[in-house]
N, CA, C and O atoms as CSV, one atom per row, in Angstrom:
chain,resi,resn,atom,element,x,y,z
A,1,MET,N,N,154.983,23.501,115.703
A,1,MET,CA,C,153.573,22.726,116.367
A,1,MET,C,C,154.050,21.807,117.478
A,1,MET,O,O,155.112,21.253,117.197
A,2,LYS,N,N,153.553,21.505,118.647
A,2,LYS,CA,C,153.234,21.025,119.899
A,2,LYS,C,C,152.731,20.512,120.131
A,2,LYS,O,O,151.648,21.047,120.366
A,3,LYS,N,N,152.749,18.431,120.461
A,3,LYS,CA,C,151.680,17.404,120.903
A,3,LYS,C,C,152.672,17.340,122.160
A,3,LYS,O,O,153.885,17.520,122.262
A,4,THR,N,N,151.329,16.903,123.378
A,4,THR,CA,C,151.705,16.242,124.547
A,4,THR,C,C,151.021,14.738,124.642
A,4,THR,O,O,149.981,14.426,125.222
A,5,LEU,N,N,151.853,13.979,123.956
A,5,LEU,CA,C,151.491,12.791,124.398
A,5,LEU,C,C,151.788,11.772,126.092
A,5,LEU,O,O,152.753,11.756,126.855
A,6,SER,N,N,150.674,11.162,126.116
A,6,SER,CA,C,150.413,10.871,127.491
A,6,SER,C,C,150.712,9.313,127.244
A,6,SER,O,O,149.992,8.552,126.599
A,7,VAL,N,N,151.856,9.007,127.852
A,7,VAL,CA,C,152.488,7.728,127.892
A,7,VAL,C,C,152.432,6.643,128.711
A,7,VAL,O,O,153.640,6.568,128.933
A,8,GLU,N,N,151.855,5.547,129.468
A,8,GLU,CA,C,152.179,4.535,130.467
A,8,GLU,C,C,152.751,3.252,130.193
A,8,GLU,O,O,152.338,2.358,129.455
A,9,GLY,N,N,153.626,3.305,130.812
A,9,GLY,CA,C,154.395,2.253,131.951
A,9,GLY,C,C,156.023,1.962,131.296
A,9,GLY,O,O,156.675,1.027,130.830
A,10,MET,N,N,156.145,3.120,131.542
A,10,MET,CA,C,158.130,4.041,132.021
A,10,MET,C,C,157.454,3.274,132.949
A,10,MET,O,O,156.353,2.782,133.196
A,11,SER,N,N,158.866,3.410,133.459
A,11,SER,CA,C,159.092,2.662,135.266
A,11,SER,C,C,160.697,3.626,135.126
A,11,SER,O,O,160.992,4.115,136.217
A,12,CYS,N,N,161.492,3.877,134.251
A,12,CYS,CA,C,162.453,3.578,134.783
A,12,CYS,C,C,163.630,4.941,133.382
A,12,CYS,O,O,163.185,5.251,132.277
A,13,ASN,N,N,164.914,5.404,133.885
A,13,ASN,CA,C,165.054,6.364,132.725
A,13,ASN,C,C,165.481,5.498,130.921
A,13,ASN,O,O,165.453,5.762,129.719
A,14,HIS,N,N,165.754,4.652,131.641
A,14,HIS,CA,C,165.721,3.848,130.625
A,14,HIS,C,C,164.127,3.374,129.767
A,14,HIS,O,O,164.465,2.627,128.849
A,15,CYS,N,N,163.310,3.467,129.764
A,15,CYS,CA,C,162.282,3.659,129.463
A,15,CYS,C,C,161.855,5.461,128.790
A,15,CYS,O,O,161.182,6.051,127.945
A,16,VAL,N,N,162.315,5.557,129.319
A,16,VAL,CA,C,161.888,7.045,128.909
A,16,VAL,C,C,163.094,7.533,127.843
A,16,VAL,O,O,162.855,8.324,126.931
A,17,ASN,N,N,164.253,7.026,128.052
A,17,ASN,CA,C,165.507,7.147,126.590
A,17,ASN,C,C,164.998,6.341,125.340
A,17,ASN,O,O,165.275,6.756,124.215
A,18,HIS,N,N,164.128,4.995,125.546
A,18,HIS,CA,C,163.376,3.839,124.843
A,18,HIS,C,C,161.957,4.857,123.606
A,18,HIS,O,O,161.714,4.984,122.406
A,19,VAL,N,N,161.428,5.323,124.930
A,19,VAL,CA,C,159.889,6.367,124.379
A,19,VAL,C,C,160.750,7.433,123.547
A,19,VAL,O,O,160.663,7.048,122.381
A,20,LYS,N,N,161.671,8.778,123.596
A,20,LYS,CA,C,161.933,9.374,123.304
A,20,LYS,C,C,162.857,8.970,122.198
A,20,LYS,O,O,162.175,9.332,121.240
A,21,ASN,N,N,164.107,8.389,121.606
A,21,ASN,CA,C,164.275,7.409,120.719
A,21,ASN,C,C,163.317,7.172,119.856
A,21,ASN,O,O,163.530,7.583,118.715
A,22,ALA,N,N,162.241,6.586,120.073
A,22,ALA,CA,C,161.403,6.005,119.041
A,22,ALA,C,C,160.753,7.731,118.510
A,22,ALA,O,O,160.769,7.877,117.287
A,23,LEU,N,N,160.493,8.329,118.908
A,23,LEU,CA,C,159.629,9.386,118.186
A,23,LEU,C,C,160.752,9.987,117.648
A,23,LEU,O,O,161.004,10.076,116.447
A,24,ALA,N,N,161.315,10.334,118.424
A,24,ALA,CA,C,162.535,11.194,117.764
A,24,ALA,C,C,163.625,10.777,116.193
A,24,ALA,O,O,164.458,11.440,115.575
A,25,ASP,N,N,162.943,9.013,115.979
A,25,ASP,CA,C,162.869,9.154,114.686
A,25,ASP,C,C,162.462,8.935,114.249
A,25,ASP,O,O,162.797,7.894,113.684
A,26,LEU,N,N,161.298,9.504,113.904
A,26,LEU,CA,C,160.171,9.729,113.093
A,26,LEU,C,C,160.664,11.034,112.223
A,26,LEU,O,O,161.337,11.869,112.829
A,27,SER,N,N,160.388,11.239,110.938
A,27,SER,CA,C,159.966,12.213,110.296
A,27,SER,C,C,159.543,13.226,110.439
A,27,SER,O,O,158.364,13.147,110.784
A,28,GLY,N,N,160.081,14.751,110.309
A,28,GLY,CA,C,158.830,16.009,110.498
A,28,GLY,C,C,159.268,16.749,112.431
A,28,GLY,O,O,159.369,17.908,112.833
A,29,ILE,N,N,159.356,15.943,112.861
A,29,ILE,CA,C,159.583,15.733,114.328
A,29,ILE,C,C,161.304,16.677,114.553
A,29,ILE,O,O,162.259,16.552,113.785
A,30,ALA,N,N,161.263,17.664,115.937
A,30,ALA,CA,C,162.224,18.888,116.294
A,30,ALA,C,C,163.023,17.879,117.408
A,30,ALA,O,O,163.937,17.066,117.555
A,31,SER,N,N,161.972,18.573,118.034
A,31,SER,CA,C,162.255,17.759,119.218
A,31,SER,C,C,161.373,17.164,120.217
A,31,SER,O,O,160.142,17.173,120.238
A,32,VAL,N,N,162.560,16.416,121.406
A,32,VAL,CA,C,160.774,15.230,121.937
A,32,VAL,C,C,161.491,15.499,123.551
A,32,VAL,O,O,162.606,15.952,123.807
A,33,MET,N,N,160.718,15.172,124.225
A,33,MET,CA,C,161.176,15.765,125.478
A,33,MET,C,C,160.360,15.207,126.758
A,33,MET,O,O,159.783,16.037,127.461
A,34,VAL,N,N,160.282,13.719,127.116
A,34,VAL,CA,C,159.883,13.020,127.823
A,34,VAL,C,C,160.524,13.147,128.941
A,34,VAL,O,O,161.723,13.111,129.221
A,35,ASP,N,N,158.819,13.422,130.029
A,35,ASP,CA,C,159.030,13.510,131.171
A,35,ASP,C,C,158.220,11.855,132.575
A,35,ASP,O,O,157.021,11.723,132.821
A,36,LEU,N,N,159.233,11.044,133.096
A,36,LEU,CA,C,158.546,10.413,133.723
A,36,LEU,C,C,157.742,10.568,134.746
A,36,LEU,O,O,156.730,9.906,134.974
A,37,ALA,N,N,158.279,11.650,135.524
A,37,ALA,CA,C,157.173,11.884,136.800
A,37,ALA,C,C,155.996,11.749,136.066
A,37,ALA,O,O,155.518,10.615,136.070
A,38,THR,N,N,155.304,12.748,135.333
A,38,THR,CA,C,154.243,13.170,134.335
A,38,THR,C,C,153.894,12.152,133.484
A,38,THR,O,O,152.755,11.980,133.051
A,39,LYS,N,N,154.891,11.444,133.226
A,39,LYS,CA,C,154.199,10.291,132.158
A,39,LYS,C,C,153.801,10.904,130.688
A,39,LYS,O,O,152.746,10.706,130.085
A,40,THR,N,N,154.637,11.499,130.374
A,40,THR,CA,C,154.531,12.257,129.137
A,40,THR,C,C,155.204,12.713,128.284
A,40,THR,O,O,156.316,12.874,128.786
A,41,ALA,N,N,155.212,13.156,126.856
A,41,ALA,CA,C,156.152,13.023,126.004
A,41,ALA,C,C,155.735,14.602,125.300
A,41,ALA,O,O,154.515,14.620,125.137
A,42,VAL,N,N,156.255,15.656,124.932
A,42,VAL,CA,C,156.447,16.868,124.825
A,42,VAL,C,C,157.104,16.079,123.472
A,42,VAL,O,O,157.874,15.128,123.607
A,43,VAL,N,N,156.704,16.589,122.197
A,43,VAL,CA,C,156.968,16.631,120.725
A,43,VAL,C,C,156.588,17.724,120.196
A,43,VAL,O,O,155.396,18.017,120.098
A,44,GLU,N,N,157.353,18.319,119.869
A,44,GLU,CA,C,157.612,18.821,118.350
A,44,GLU,C,C,158.153,19.164,117.284
A,44,GLU,O,O,159.357,18.912,117.238
A,45,GLY,N,N,157.432,19.959,115.832
A,45,GLY,CA,C,158.217,19.610,114.500
A,45,GLY,C,C,156.843,20.545,113.687
A,45,GLY,O,O,155.994,21.336,114.097
A,46,GLU,N,N,157.115,20.079,112.636
A,46,GLU,CA,C,156.825,20.957,111.419
A,46,GLU,C,C,155.211,20.113,111.161
A,46,GLU,O,O,154.222,20.784,111.455
A,47,SER,N,N,154.989,18.745,110.650
A,47,SER,CA,C,153.960,17.524,110.697
A,47,SER,C,C,154.219,16.195,111.485
A,47,SER,O,O,154.784,15.122,111.272
A,48,LEU,N,N,153.322,16.974,112.799
A,48,LEU,CA,C,153.068,15.570,113.981
A,48,LEU,C,C,152.312,14.717,113.478
A,48,LEU,O,O,151.182,15.037,113.846
A,49,ASP,N,N,152.250,13.717,112.785
A,49,ASP,CA,C,151.190,12.437,112.526
A,49,ASP,C,C,150.919,12.079,113.591
A,49,ASP,O,O,151.925,11.568,114.085
A,50,ASP,N,N,149.573,12.040,114.681
A,50,ASP,CA,C,149.269,11.355,115.647
A,50,ASP,C,C,149.872,9.400,115.584
A,50,ASP,O,O,150.543,8.735,116.373
A,51,ALA,N,N,149.130,9.025,114.080
A,51,ALA,CA,C,148.986,7.985,113.959
A,51,ALA,C,C,150.817,7.417,114.695
A,51,ALA,O,O,151.071,6.748,115.697
A,52,ALA,N,N,151.788,8.078,113.616
A,52,ALA,CA,C,152.531,7.704,112.925
A,52,ALA,C,C,153.211,7.110,114.784
A,52,ALA,O,O,153.499,5.976,115.165
A,53,MET,N,N,153.264,8.777,115.721
A,53,MET,CA,C,153.749,8.550,117.088
A,53,MET,C,C,153.392,7.621,117.528
A,53,MET,O,O,154.257,6.776,117.756
A,54,ARG,N,N,151.813,7.260,117.907
A,54,ARG,CA,C,151.028,6.495,118.623
A,54,ARG,C,C,151.671,5.204,118.040
A,54,ARG,O,O,151.438,4.322,118.867
A,55,ALA,N,N,152.513,4.586,116.787
A,55,ALA,CA,C,152.661,3.569,116.566
A,55,ALA,C,C,153.824,3.239,117.112
A,55,ALA,O,O,154.168,2.211,117.696
A,56,ALA,N,N,154.624,4.610,116.762
A,56,ALA,CA,C,156.351,4.390,117.461
A,56,ALA,C,C,156.211,3.969,118.598
A,56,ALA,O,O,156.639,2.816,118.644
A,57,VAL,N,N,155.713,4.410,119.846
A,57,VAL,CA,C,155.634,4.179,120.841
A,57,VAL,C,C,154.859,2.670,121.171
A,57,VAL,O,O,155.166,1.884,122.067
A,58,ILE,N,N,153.901,2.542,120.287
A,58,ILE,CA,C,153.420,0.954,120.408
A,58,ILE,C,C,154.896,-0.345,120.389
A,58,ILE,O,O,155.185,-1.352,121.036
A,59,ASP,N,N,155.251,0.118,119.714
A,59,ASP,CA,C,156.464,-0.690,118.711
A,59,ASP,C,C,157.588,-0.492,120.060
A,59,ASP,O,O,158.075,-1.537,120.490
A,60,ALA,N,N,157.846,0.323,120.476
A,60,ALA,CA,C,158.607,0.751,121.632
A,60,ALA,C,C,158.338,-0.504,122.798
A,60,ALA,O,O,159.165,-1.176,123.413
A,61,GLY,N,N,156.741,-0.530,122.838
A,61,GLY,CA,C,156.913,-1.383,124.370
A,61,GLY,C,C,155.740,-0.741,125.387
A,61,GLY,O,O,155.131,-1.340,126.274
A,62,TYR,N,N,155.615,0.623,124.992
A,62,TYR,CA,C,154.910,1.215,125.809
A,62,TYR,C,C,152.656,1.973,125.928
A,62,TYR,O,O,152.118,1.411,126.881
A,63,GLU,N,N,152.172,2.448,125.565
A,63,GLU,CA,C,151.100,2.875,125.503
A,63,GLU,C,C,151.148,4.252,125.770
A,63,GLU,O,O,151.986,4.909,126.387
A,64,VAL,N,N,149.832,4.670,125.052
A,64,VAL,CA,C,149.975,6.052,124.314
A,64,VAL,C,C,148.566,5.852,125.251
A,64,VAL,O,O,147.953,4.825,124.960
A,65,VAL,N,N,148.125,6.455,126.040
A,65,VAL,CA,C,146.686,7.246,126.716
A,65,VAL,C,C,145.709,8.296,125.826
A,65,VAL,O,O,144.497,8.333,125.611
A,66,SER,N,N,146.829,9.112,125.428
A,66,SER,CA,C,145.859,10.640,125.227
A,66,SER,C,C,147.337,11.799,123.886
A,66,SER,O,O,148.408,12.332,124.174
A,67,ILE,N,N,146.867,11.737,123.063
A,67,ILE,CA,C,147.811,12.989,122.247
A,67,ILE,C,C,147.221,13.989,122.646
A,67,ILE,O,O,146.018,13.922,122.391
A,68,ALA,N,N,147.637,15.247,123.363
A,68,ALA,CA,C,146.061,16.460,122.717
A,68,ALA,C,C,147.854,17.030,122.149
A,68,ALA,O,O,147.991,18.040,121.460
């Protein structure tokens, strides 16, 4: 399963790493790719919980605009 999160508030590579690590720490996540230019995080895994991913990004200090 793959989901794409639209993330606002990232402005540098430190932000990218912060979002990537926050998502990678969740159970069920196999891989995370965060792109600063498109402000997206592509997450792959077996069981992706939208609420948990949104909470992890918010706890890291960023805003999730959408999850597709």
